[in-house]
gemmi code that builds the backbone of each chain (N, CA, C; Angstrom):
import gemmi

chains = {
    "A": [
        ("ASP", (0.839, -1.183, 0.000), (0.000, 0.000, 0.000), (0.886, 1.249, 0.000)),
        ("ALA", (0.408, 2.308, -0.644), (1.217, 3.507, -0.770), (1.177, 4.351, 0.479)),
        ("GLY", (0.371, 4.029, 1.445), (0.238, 4.858, 2.621), (-0.751, 5.980, 2.370)),
        ("VAL", (-0.847, 6.891, 3.320), (-1.738, 8.041, 3.181), (-1.093, 9.033, 2.206)),
        ("ILE", (-1.873, 9.471, 1.247), (-1.348, 10.371, 0.224), (-1.977, 11.747, 0.397)),
        ("GLN", (-1.139, 12.760, 0.422), (-1.627, 14.131, 0.532), (-1.118, 14.959, -0.647)),
        ("SER", (-1.966, 15.857, -1.093), (-1.543, 16.793, -2.142), (-2.198, 18.143, -1.924)),
        ("PRO", (-1.530, 19.213, -2.317), (-0.130, 19.246, -2.721), (0.791, 19.079, -1.522)),
        ("ARG", (2.056, 18.912, -1.733), (3.004, 18.832, -0.616), (3.353, 20.230, -0.103)),
        ("HIS", (3.342, 21.176, -1.003), (3.616, 22.566, -0.635), (2.604, 23.447, -1.357)),
        ("GLU", (2.142, 24.467, -0.645), (1.198, 25.409, -1.228), (1.544, 26.793, -0.716)),
        ("VAL", (1.746, 27.690, -1.649), (1.971, 29.091, -1.297), (0.859, 29.893, -1.948)),
        ("THR", (0.167, 30.687, -1.170), (-0.948, 31.444, -1.697), (-0.992, 32.820, -1.042)),
        ("GLU", (-1.829, 33.649, -1.557), (-1.967, 34.994, -1.006), (-3.209, 35.083, -0.142)),
        ("MET", (-3.137, 35.920, 0.825), (-4.257, 36.144, 1.735), (-5.540, 36.405, 0.943)),
        ("GLY", (-6.608, 35.746, 1.379), (-7.890, 35.926, 0.724), (-8.220, 34.864, -0.304)),
        ("GLN", (-7.220, 34.118, -0.721), (-7.452, 33.066, -1.704), (-8.011, 31.815, -1.046)),
        ("GLU", (-8.692, 31.011, -1.863), (-9.196, 29.725, -1.394), (-8.105, 28.677, -1.521)),
        ("VAL", (-8.003, 27.837, -0.518), (-7.001, 26.767, -0.512), (-7.716, 25.432, -0.302)),
        ("THR", (-7.376, 24.452, -1.091), (-7.946, 23.111, -0.929), (-6.831, 22.088, -0.780)),
        ("LEU", (-6.866, 21.392, 0.340), (-5.908, 20.335, 0.606), (-6.610, 18.994, 0.422)),
        ("ARG", (-5.867, 18.026, -0.105), (-6.473, 16.755, -0.459), (-5.804, 15.590, 0.254)),
        ("CYS", (-6.598, 14.559, 0.497), (-6.072, 13.392, 1.210), (-6.717, 12.128, 0.680)),
        ("LYS", (-5.872, 11.132, 0.445), (-6.351, 9.789, 0.107), (-5.919, 8.854, 1.227)),
        ("PRO", (-6.869, 8.314, 1.982), (-6.489, 7.441, 3.095), (-6.066, 6.058, 2.612)),
        ("ILE", (-5.552, 5.269, 3.526), (-5.200, 3.897, 3.208), (-6.480, 3.101, 2.980)),
        ("SER", (-6.478, 2.308, 1.930), (-7.658, 1.519, 1.590), (-8.064, 0.609, 2.749)),
        ("GLY", (-9.361, 0.632, 3.068), (-9.863, -0.211, 4.146), (-9.930, 0.481, 5.497)),
        ("HIS", (-9.289, 1.602, 5.623), (-9.368, 2.348, 6.880), (-10.709, 3.066, 6.956)),
        ("ASP", (-11.291, 3.085, 8.171), (-12.614, 3.674, 8.325), (-12.612, 5.002, 9.075)),
        ("TYR", (-11.443, 5.403, 9.574), (-11.333, 6.707, 10.224), (-10.369, 7.574, 9.439)),
        ("LEU", (-10.696, 8.879, 9.367), (-9.800, 9.833, 8.731), (-9.739, 11.076, 9.602)),
        ("PHE", (-8.514, 11.565, 9.786), (-8.269, 12.694, 10.679), (-7.546, 13.802, 9.920)),
        ("TRP", (-7.865, 15.033, 10.247), (-7.107, 16.194, 9.773), (-6.488, 16.895, 10.986)),
        ("TYR", (-5.158, 17.137, 10.895), (-4.419, 17.823, 11.943), (-3.725, 19.053, 11.362)),
        ("ARG", (-3.419, 19.984, 12.258), (-2.608, 21.137, 11.884), (-1.451, 21.213, 12.878)),
        ("GLN", (-0.258, 21.505, 12.368), (0.917, 21.595, 13.237), (1.624, 22.924, 13.019)),
        ("THR", (1.834, 23.659, 14.108), (2.597, 24.899, 14.079), (3.578, 24.888, 15.238)),
        ("MET", (4.556, 25.761, 15.147), (5.536, 25.859, 16.244), (4.846, 26.329, 17.515)),
        ("MET", (3.924, 27.252, 17.365), (3.303, 27.852, 18.552), (2.310, 26.922, 19.222)),
        ("ARG", (1.497, 26.247, 18.439), (0.392, 25.456, 18.985), (0.640, 23.964, 18.988)),
        ("GLY", (1.709, 23.524, 18.327), (1.961, 22.094, 18.259), (0.990, 21.406, 17.326)),
        ("LEU", (0.645, 20.150, 17.644), (-0.231, 19.329, 16.812), (-1.668, 19.473, 17.301)),
        ("GLU", (-2.550, 19.914, 16.426), (-3.945, 20.126, 16.786), (-4.845, 19.268, 15.894)),
        ("LEU", (-5.798, 18.590, 16.491), (-6.792, 17.862, 15.722), (-7.864, 18.838, 15.262)),
        ("LEU", (-8.124, 18.855, 13.978), (-9.132, 19.766, 13.430), (-10.490, 19.090, 13.343)),
        ("ILE", (-10.526, 17.926, 12.731), (-11.776, 17.209, 12.501), (-11.447, 15.758, 12.224)),
        ("TYR", (-12.418, 14.854, 12.534), (-12.240, 13.487, 12.080), (-13.552, 12.863, 11.648)),
        ("PHE", (-13.426, 11.907, 10.755), (-14.549, 11.220, 10.128), (-14.498, 9.729, 10.483)),
        ("ASN", (-15.679, 9.134, 10.550), (-15.799, 7.694, 10.653), (-16.763, 7.235, 9.568)),
        ("ASN", (-16.300, 6.346, 8.710), (-17.140, 5.891, 7.593), (-17.730, 7.072, 6.817)),
        ("ASN", (-16.867, 8.060, 6.557), (-17.182, 9.234, 5.742), (-18.065, 10.257, 6.448)),
        ("VAL", (-18.439, 10.014, 7.681), (-19.312, 10.927, 8.416), (-18.473, 11.725, 9.420)),
        ("PRO", (-18.605, 13.061, 9.429), (-17.847, 13.843, 10.415), (-18.328, 13.536, 11.823)),
        ("ILE", (-17.390, 13.214, 12.700), (-17.720, 12.837, 14.072), (-17.482, 13.998, 15.044)),
        ("ASP", (-16.381, 14.689, 14.874), (-16.031, 15.769, 15.790), (-15.289, 16.849, 15.016)),
        ("ASP", (-15.893, 17.991, 14.899), (-15.248, 19.115, 14.201), (-14.963, 20.260, 15.164)),
        ("SER", (-14.911, 19.966, 16.434), (-14.729, 21.023, 17.427), (-13.354, 21.696, 17.327)),
        ("GLY", (-12.425, 21.074, 16.655), (-11.101, 21.666, 16.487), (-10.974, 22.586, 15.289)),
        ("MET", (-11.992, 22.642, 14.474), (-11.950, 23.538, 13.308), (-11.977, 24.969, 13.831)),
        ("PRO", (-10.963, 25.755, 13.494), (-10.802, 27.056, 14.145), (-11.906, 28.061, 13.825)),
        ("GLU", (-12.366, 28.100, 12.616), (-13.362, 29.110, 12.245), (-14.206, 28.588, 11.092)),
        ("ASP", (-15.242, 29.364, 10.792), (-16.097, 28.987, 9.656), (-15.354, 29.032, 8.332)),
        ("ARG", (-14.203, 29.622, 8.320), (-13.430, 29.664, 7.073), (-12.912, 28.278, 6.706)),
        ("PHE", (-12.896, 27.393, 7.679), (-12.416, 26.030, 7.464), (-13.598, 25.092, 7.257)),
        ("SER", (-13.468, 24.228, 6.266), (-14.489, 23.205, 6.056), (-13.814, 21.934, 5.554)),
        ("ALA", (-14.392, 20.793, 5.861), (-13.838, 19.514, 5.423), (-14.955, 18.621, 4.936)),
        ("LYS", (-14.623, 17.835, 3.931), (-15.589, 16.906, 3.371), (-14.933, 15.556, 3.139)),
        ("MET", (-15.772, 14.546, 3.130), (-15.301, 13.212, 2.780), (-16.388, 12.574, 1.929)),
        ("PRO", (-16.382, 12.826, 0.630), (-17.454, 12.352, -0.239), (-17.473, 10.838, -0.424)),
        ("ASN", (-16.336, 10.190, -0.220), (-16.285, 8.736, -0.308), (-15.127, 8.220, 0.543)),
        ("ALA", (-15.001, 6.920, 0.617), (-14.021, 6.315, 1.526), (-12.576, 6.525, 1.098)),
        ("SER", (-12.360, 7.019, -0.099), (-10.985, 7.139, -0.589), (-10.545, 8.567, -0.829)),
        ("PHE", (-11.314, 9.534, -0.327), (-10.950, 10.918, -0.625), (-11.542, 11.874, 0.397)),
        ("SER", (-10.705, 12.840, 0.800), (-11.185, 13.895, 1.696), (-10.505, 15.200, 1.326)),
        ("THR", (-11.199, 16.302, 1.581), (-10.631, 17.626, 1.344), (-10.777, 18.486, 2.579)),
        ("LEU", (-9.817, 19.372, 2.744), (-9.878, 20.419, 3.762), (-9.749, 21.742, 3.019)),
        ("LYS", (-10.740, 22.594, 3.192), (-10.776, 23.841, 2.439), (-10.709, 25.015, 3.396)),
        ("ILE", (-9.951, 26.015, 2.992), (-9.866, 27.269, 3.750), (-10.250, 28.391, 2.801)),
        ("GLN", (-11.292, 29.127, 3.174), (-11.778, 30.193, 2.318), (-12.431, 31.280, 3.173)),
        ("PRO", (-11.888, 32.486, 3.182), (-10.634, 32.918, 2.597), (-9.456, 32.582, 3.506)),
        ("SER", (-8.293, 32.399, 2.929), (-7.107, 32.079, 3.730), (-6.515, 33.348, 4.345)),
        ("GLU", (-5.847, 33.167, 5.488), (-5.190, 34.265, 6.186), (-3.763, 33.829, 6.544)),
        ("PRO", (-2.865, 34.792, 6.743), (-1.468, 34.425, 7.083), (-1.361, 33.507, 8.299)),
        ("ARG", (-2.266, 33.672, 9.274), (-2.187, 32.828, 10.473), (-2.578, 31.379, 10.211)),
        ("ASP", (-3.050, 31.083, 9.015), (-3.348, 29.702, 8.644), (-2.093, 28.958, 8.193)),
        ("SER", (-0.998, 29.667, 8.063), (0.253, 29.039, 7.640), (0.643, 27.967, 8.654)),
        ("ALA", (0.857, 26.751, 8.157), (1.110, 25.599, 9.031), (1.382, 24.392, 8.158)),
        ("VAL", (1.683, 23.271, 8.808), (1.710, 21.993, 8.105), (0.429, 21.261, 8.465)),
        ("TYR", (-0.283, 20.822, 7.454), (-1.548, 20.124, 7.656), (-1.334, 18.639, 7.351)),
        ("PHE", (-1.693, 17.814, 8.330), (-1.536, 16.375, 8.172), (-2.900, 15.702, 8.076)),
        ("CYS", (-2.936, 14.701, 7.266), (-4.065, 13.791, 7.204), (-3.582, 12.448, 7.755)),
        ("ALA", (-4.444, 11.767, 8.493), (-4.123, 10.442, 9.009), (-5.341, 9.555, 8.852)),
        ("SER", (-5.103, 8.260, 8.729), (-6.226, 7.327, 8.679), (-5.943, 6.150, 9.599)),
        ("SER", (-7.005, 5.456, 9.985), (-6.840, 4.322, 10.885), (-7.947, 3.303, 10.695)),
        ("TYR", (-7.588, 2.065, 11.065), (-8.584, 1.012, 11.256), (-8.201, 0.371, 12.578)),
        ("GLY", (-8.910, 0.714, 13.638), (-8.415, 0.368, 14.971), (-7.804, 1.609, 15.586)),
        ("HIS", (-6.891, 1.413, 16.512), (-6.397, 2.559, 17.267), (-5.180, 3.223, 16.641)),
        ("GLU", (-4.442, 2.503, 15.819), (-3.197, 3.051, 15.293), (-3.472, 3.956, 14.103)),
        ("GLN", (-2.970, 5.168, 14.176), (-3.152, 6.113, 13.074), (-1.904, 6.125, 12.200)),
        ("PHE", (-2.145, 6.227, 10.900), (-1.084, 6.315, 9.909), (-1.153, 7.707, 9.300)),
        ("PHE", (-0.025, 8.403, 9.362), (0.008, 9.791, 8.915), (0.539, 9.920, 7.501)),
        ("GLY", (-0.009, 10.906, 6.793), (0.551, 11.291, 5.515), (1.760, 12.196, 5.707)),
        ("PRO", (2.409, 12.575, 4.625), (3.623, 13.390, 4.713), (3.355, 14.861, 5.022)),
        ("GLY", (2.093, 15.273, 4.898), (1.742, 16.648, 5.224), (1.751, 17.581, 4.027)),
        ("THR", (1.006, 18.666, 4.174), (1.019, 19.770, 3.215), (1.487, 21.009, 3.958)),
        ("ARG", (2.580, 21.591, 3.470), (3.083, 22.821, 4.087), (2.418, 24.003, 3.398)),
        ("LEU", (1.575, 24.714, 4.126), (0.829, 25.852, 3.595), (1.445, 27.151, 4.069)),
        ("THR", (1.714, 28.013, 3.121), (2.191, 29.357, 3.425), (1.231, 30.356, 2.814)),
        ("VAL", (0.667, 31.204, 3.668), (-0.257, 32.246, 3.212), (0.435, 33.596, 3.376)),
        ("LEU", (0.643, 34.262, 2.265), (1.384, 35.537, 2.282), (0.462, 36.734, 2.501)),
    ],
    "B": [
        ("ALA", (-12.101, 12.303, 31.019), (-11.525, 12.411, 29.681), (-10.044, 12.057, 29.744)),
        ("GLN", (-9.579, 11.519, 28.626), (-8.179, 11.141, 28.557), (-7.287, 12.365, 28.373)),
        ("SER", (-6.062, 12.283, 28.884), (-5.083, 13.332, 28.651), (-3.686, 12.734, 28.710)),
        ("VAL", (-2.743, 13.451, 28.140), (-1.348, 13.008, 28.100), (-0.446, 14.167, 28.476)),
        ("THR", (0.519, 13.902, 29.331), (1.503, 14.909, 29.708), (2.896, 14.393, 29.398)),
        ("GLN", (3.618, 15.137, 28.598), (5.013, 14.797, 28.330), (5.886, 15.790, 29.078)),
        ("LEU", (6.717, 15.277, 29.949), (7.579, 16.127, 30.758), (8.834, 16.473, 29.981)),
        ("GLY", (9.031, 17.770, 29.777), (10.217, 18.225, 29.050), (9.928, 18.386, 27.587)),
        ("SER", (9.917, 19.620, 27.115), (9.693, 19.852, 25.688), (10.970, 19.614, 24.892)),
        ("HIS", (12.117, 19.717, 25.565), (13.407, 19.458, 24.922), (14.243, 18.572, 25.829)),
        ("VAL", (14.839, 17.556, 25.239), (15.777, 16.694, 25.946), (17.032, 16.572, 25.097)),
        ("SER", (18.173, 16.734, 25.738), (19.438, 16.627, 25.019), (20.301, 15.553, 25.672)),
        ("VAL", (20.834, 14.643, 24.860), (21.701, 13.582, 25.365), (22.928, 13.485, 24.474)),
        ("SER", (23.952, 12.870, 24.987), (25.145, 12.606, 24.189), (24.981, 11.282, 23.449)),
        ("GLU", (25.622, 11.188, 22.324), (25.589, 9.936, 21.571), (26.100, 8.804, 22.455)),
        ("GLY", (25.361, 7.702, 22.470), (25.733, 6.563, 23.307), (25.099, 6.574, 24.685)),
        ("ALA", (24.509, 7.677, 25.077), (23.882, 7.787, 26.396), (22.457, 7.245, 26.364)),
        ("LEU", (21.932, 7.019, 27.553), (20.558, 6.546, 27.700), (19.571, 7.648, 27.285)),
        ("VAL", (18.532, 7.241, 26.563), (17.444, 8.149, 26.237), (16.249, 7.799, 27.123)),
        ("LEU", (15.693, 8.805, 27.781), (14.493, 8.617, 28.585), (13.546, 9.777, 28.304)),
        ("LEU", (12.416, 9.479, 27.695), (11.399, 10.482, 27.428), (10.158, 10.093, 28.229)),
        ("ARG", (9.655, 11.068, 28.978), (8.607, 10.753, 29.950), (7.205, 11.057, 29.425)),
        ("CYS", (6.285, 10.174, 29.761), (4.891, 10.343, 29.378), (4.011, 9.832, 30.499)),
        ("ASN", (3.096, 10.672, 30.947), (2.083, 10.258, 31.903), (0.713, 10.487, 31.281)),
        ("TYR", (-0.208, 9.631, 31.610), (-1.523, 9.708, 30.994), (-2.597, 9.671, 32.070)),
        ("SER", (-3.767, 10.092, 31.701), (-4.932, 9.854, 32.539), (-6.007, 9.252, 31.652)),
        ("SER", (-6.659, 8.248, 32.188), (-7.682, 7.574, 31.404), (-8.648, 6.884, 32.349)),
        ("SER", (-9.916, 6.984, 32.043), (-10.930, 6.360, 32.879), (-11.198, 4.922, 32.460)),
        ("VAL", (-10.609, 4.517, 31.371), (-10.763, 3.151, 30.890), (-9.374, 2.615, 30.580)),
        ("PRO", (-9.224, 1.290, 30.502), (-7.906, 0.756, 30.126), (-7.443, 1.374, 28.822)),
        ("PRO", (-6.283, 1.982, 28.857), (-5.865, 2.749, 27.683), (-5.122, 1.933, 26.644)),
        ("TYR", (-5.134, 2.419, 25.424), (-4.160, 2.034, 24.428), (-3.182, 3.210, 24.345)),
        ("LEU", (-1.902, 2.919, 24.368), (-0.890, 3.975, 24.413), (0.074, 3.837, 23.245)),
        ("PHE", (0.542, 4.960, 22.765), (1.384, 4.976, 21.569), (2.537, 5.963, 21.749)),
        ("TRP", (3.637, 5.665, 21.095), (4.691, 6.637, 20.860), (4.878, 6.763, 19.357)),
        ("TYR", (4.865, 8.024, 18.914), (5.139, 8.344, 17.524), (6.417, 9.176, 17.449)),
        ("VAL", (7.111, 9.068, 16.313), (8.306, 9.873, 16.080), (8.109, 10.698, 14.810)),
        ("GLN", (8.592, 11.917, 14.860), (8.520, 12.790, 13.680), (9.911, 13.319, 13.372)),
        ("TYR", (10.450, 12.892, 12.245), (11.721, 13.423, 11.775), (11.456, 14.734, 11.038)),
        ("PRO", (12.460, 15.584, 10.934), (12.256, 16.904, 10.303), (11.613, 16.783, 8.927)),
        ("ASN", (10.594, 17.616, 8.742), (9.890, 17.718, 7.460), (9.209, 16.414, 7.041)),
        ("GLN", (8.826, 15.620, 8.024), (8.097, 14.393, 7.724), (6.851, 14.289, 8.593)),
        ("GLY", (5.990, 13.338, 8.254), (4.826, 13.055, 9.084), (5.203, 12.207, 10.284)),
        ("LEU", (4.230, 11.954, 11.135), (4.466, 11.114, 12.312), (4.433, 9.650, 11.909)),
        ("GLN", (5.307, 8.860, 12.507), (5.280, 7.424, 12.262), (5.320, 6.696, 13.593)),
        ("LEU", (4.645, 5.562, 13.617), (4.511, 4.810, 14.849), (5.837, 4.202, 15.260)),
        ("LEU", (6.184, 4.413, 16.520), (7.395, 3.831, 17.097), (7.055, 2.531, 17.818)),
        ("LEU", (5.998, 2.583, 18.638), (5.532, 1.399, 19.357), (4.152, 1.670, 19.937)),
        ("LYS", (3.486, 0.591, 20.371), (2.157, 0.741, 20.947), (1.926, -0.300, 22.040)),
        ("TYR", (1.138, 0.095, 23.023), (0.703, -0.794, 24.091), (-0.800, -1.009, 23.931)),
        ("THR", (-1.183, -2.300, 23.863), (-2.603, -2.606, 23.674), (-3.060, -3.667, 24.648)),
        ("SER", (-2.628, -3.572, 25.888), (-3.037, -4.413, 27.016), (-2.469, -5.822, 26.967)),
        ("ALA", (-1.423, -6.028, 26.226), (-0.729, -7.316, 26.249), (0.472, -7.163, 27.202)),
        ("ALA", (1.661, -7.437, 26.750), (2.839, -7.312, 27.595), (3.050, -5.860, 27.999)),
        ("THR", (3.465, -5.638, 29.235), (3.645, -4.270, 29.723), (4.925, -3.634, 29.192)),
        ("LEU", (5.898, -4.443, 28.814), (7.112, -3.917, 28.197), (6.978, -4.097, 26.688)),
        ("VAL", (6.974, -2.975, 26.006), (6.727, -3.004, 24.570), (7.996, -2.606, 23.832)),
        ("LYS", (8.353, -3.394, 22.867), (9.531, -3.076, 22.045), (9.085, -2.504, 20.710)),
        ("GLY", (9.810, -1.461, 20.286), (9.459, -0.821, 19.037), (10.608, -0.840, 18.051)),
        ("ILE", (10.502, 0.027, 17.069), (11.542, 0.091, 16.053), (12.747, 0.865, 16.555)),
        ("ASN", (13.875, 0.665, 15.889), (15.104, 1.425, 16.169), (15.610, 1.287, 17.595)),
        ("GLY", (15.316, 0.169, 18.266), (15.844, -0.080, 19.598), (15.110, 0.589, 20.741)),
        ("PHE", (14.002, 1.235, 20.455), (13.226, 1.883, 21.507), (12.302, 0.885, 22.195)),
        ("GLU", (12.018, 1.152, 23.449), (11.030, 0.376, 24.171), (10.342, 1.266, 25.188)),
        ("ALA", (9.179, 0.818, 25.655), (8.430, 1.573, 26.643), (7.763, 0.592, 27.588)),
        ("GLU", (7.614, 1.012, 28.825), (7.000, 0.154, 29.829), (5.731, 0.798, 30.354)),
        ("PHE", (4.640, 0.058, 30.281), (3.369, 0.518, 30.819), (3.345, 0.229, 32.321)),
        ("LYS", (3.172, 1.295, 33.123), (3.076, 1.131, 34.571), (1.753, 1.734, 35.021)),
        ("LYS", (0.815, 0.847, 35.278), (-0.531, 1.303, 35.632), (-0.515, 2.086, 36.939)),
        ("SER", (0.258, 1.629, 37.925), (0.275, 2.277, 39.243), (0.803, 3.699, 39.160)),
        ("GLU", (1.656, 3.946, 38.183), (2.232, 5.282, 38.018), (1.581, 6.047, 36.860)),
        ("THR", (0.645, 5.436, 36.206), (0.017, 5.989, 34.980), (1.077, 6.566, 34.058)),
        ("SER", (2.103, 5.757, 33.817), (3.208, 6.222, 32.984), (3.463, 5.274, 31.826)),
        ("PHE", (4.098, 5.815, 30.816), (4.463, 5.032, 29.621), (5.724, 5.679, 29.044)),
        ("HIS", (6.792, 5.623, 29.805), (8.042, 6.295, 29.424), (8.765, 5.539, 28.310)),
        ("LEU", (9.392, 6.290, 27.449), (10.116, 5.730, 26.297), (11.615, 5.724, 26.594)),
        ("THR", (12.261, 4.609, 26.331), (13.693, 4.515, 26.590), (14.430, 3.875, 25.423)),
        ("LYS", (15.715, 4.195, 25.378), (16.634, 3.543, 24.454), (17.995, 3.525, 25.150)),
        ("PRO", (18.639, 2.382, 25.226), (19.873, 2.292, 26.019), (21.003, 3.182, 25.519)),
        ("SER", (21.105, 3.328, 24.208), (22.238, 4.058, 23.649), (21.771, 4.923, 22.489)),
        ("ALA", (21.857, 6.228, 22.666), (21.363, 7.162, 21.648), (22.286, 7.193, 20.436)),
        ("HIS", (21.648, 7.355, 19.293), (22.379, 7.514, 18.032), (22.000, 8.855, 17.443)),
        ("MET", (22.915, 9.409, 16.673), (22.647, 10.721, 16.064), (21.334, 10.719, 15.282)),
        ("SER", (21.027, 9.599, 14.663), (19.810, 9.517, 13.846), (18.529, 9.508, 14.672)),
        ("ASP", (18.644, 9.438, 16.008), (17.456, 9.477, 16.863), (16.937, 10.895, 17.082)),
        ("ALA", (17.695, 11.880, 16.656), (17.267, 13.266, 16.820), (15.969, 13.494, 16.056)),
        ("ALA", (14.928, 13.839, 16.788), (13.591, 13.970, 16.210), (12.663, 14.475, 17.311)),
        ("GLU", (11.391, 14.619, 16.947), (10.395, 14.953, 17.959), (9.568, 13.710, 18.228)),
        ("TYR", (9.262, 13.485, 19.495), (8.568, 12.279, 19.913), (7.253, 12.659, 20.590)),
        ("PHE", (6.193, 11.969, 20.192), (4.871, 12.251, 20.707), (4.292, 11.002, 21.379)),
        ("CYS", (3.774, 11.194, 22.577), (3.042, 10.148, 23.273), (1.549, 10.383, 23.019)),
        ("ALA", (0.781, 9.310, 22.888), (-0.644, 9.455, 22.619), (-1.431, 8.366, 23.335)),
        ("VAL", (-2.676, 8.675, 23.688), (-3.564, 7.726, 24.346), (-4.870, 7.662, 23.572)),
        ("SER", (-5.431, 6.481, 23.503), (-6.708, 6.351, 22.809), (-7.795, 7.010, 23.639)),
        ("GLN", (-8.753, 7.554, 22.951), (-9.852, 8.225, 23.643), (-10.986, 7.224, 23.817)),
        ("GLY", (-11.181, 6.791, 25.005), (-12.214, 5.805, 25.258), (-11.723, 4.416, 24.921)),
        ("GLY", (-12.574, 3.437, 25.164), (-12.171, 2.067, 24.903), (-12.439, 1.621, 23.488)),
        ("SER", (-13.053, 2.466, 22.692), (-13.400, 2.072, 21.334), (-12.468, 2.743, 20.341)),
        ("GLN", (-12.637, 2.411, 19.121), (-11.831, 3.015, 18.073), (-12.140, 4.497, 17.979)),
        ("GLY", (-11.205, 5.201, 17.405), (-11.470, 6.620, 17.204), (-10.267, 7.472, 17.457)),
        ("ASN", (-10.499, 8.563, 18.114), (-9.507, 9.596, 18.249), (-8.365, 9.215, 19.195)),
        ("LEU", (-7.183, 9.788, 18.938), (-6.060, 9.716, 19.857), (-5.831, 11.093, 20.453)),
        ("ILE", (-5.461, 11.112, 21.727), (-5.066, 12.358, 22.374), (-3.542, 12.387, 22.413)),
        ("PHE", (-2.958, 13.412, 21.792), (-1.507, 13.512, 21.708), (-0.955, 14.446, 22.780)),
        ("GLY", (0.222, 14.115, 23.267), (0.966, 15.043, 24.099), (1.568, 16.141, 23.239)),
        ("LYS", (2.203, 17.100, 23.885), (2.745, 18.256, 23.171), (4.079, 17.971, 22.489)),
        ("GLY", (4.632, 16.813, 22.728), (5.857, 16.427, 22.045), (7.115, 16.776, 22.831)),
        ("THR", (8.145, 15.974, 22.629), (9.460, 16.221, 23.207), (10.486, 16.157, 22.086)),
        ("LYS", (11.231, 17.234, 21.941), (12.254, 17.269, 20.899), (13.552, 16.710, 21.482)),
        ("LEU", (14.058, 15.671, 20.867), (15.292, 15.032, 21.319), (16.461, 15.500, 20.467)),
        ("SER", (17.485, 16.012, 21.126), (18.738, 16.368, 20.460), (19.809, 15.383, 20.907)),
        ("VAL", (20.671, 14.988, 19.979), (21.754, 14.063, 20.296), (23.075, 14.741, 19.944)),
        ("LYS", (23.919, 14.912, 20.943), (25.196, 15.583, 20.760), (26.285, 14.552, 20.440)),
        ("PRO", (27.185, 14.912, 19.532), (28.254, 13.955, 19.204), (29.253, 13.802, 20.336)),
    ],
}
model = gemmi.Model(1)
for chain_id, residues in chains.items():
    chain = gemmi.Chain(chain_id)
    for i, (resn, *xyz) in enumerate(residues, 1):
        res = gemmi.Residue()
        res.name, res.seqid = resn, gemmi.SeqId(i, " ")
        for name, pos in zip(("N", "CA", "C"), xyz):
            atom = gemmi.Atom()
            atom.name, atom.element = name, gemmi.Element(name[0])
            atom.pos, atom.b_iso = gemmi.Position(*pos), 0.0
            res.add_atom(atom)
        chain.add_residue(res)
    model.add_chain(chain)
structure = gemmi.Structure()
structure.add_model(model)
structure.setup_entities()
């Protein structure tokens, strides 16, 4: 298996633009997680899904953030409009059971 | 609710010295416990996990951790540090007894001096 796949790996955008991050979980996994990592805040859970249904989105910082999982093999995290404080590394992880498998992350820079 | 505390945001050891990274947890149910490692510019990868079998768990790269229920601890050790061990280490506990979310500690950055 190729592991969790995230795209793009790097994204540089200007304030106010829409940003879409993509994730393909490991086949057969029924949980999908979105995390954000910054130097100041560390690793934060944003939202997670079980069988494509959002279970807990209490970590989503603002209405500018939204996440979808239209099917078992694809999820998106969208930021609209983006702001400089959204600059971070965003990780997607998937699991079947308790062990989570992380993707390589998307490094987002908002200018 | 479950929580994880990692003592020491930075730990520095000399090459060949013992590595000890501390993790304490709180959980109202028998926990599943994990250590993850993150190398620079990479995602987190599993180092080892405790799932209520043997209390001493061996992981990759010579690391091991011991589950001590009486101390609510799950400290990570390695007898002899290598330069390649320099990374950030995260302890995590399962939330509840069922599948789902993990609660992560704030991480400990390990530096290894030559």
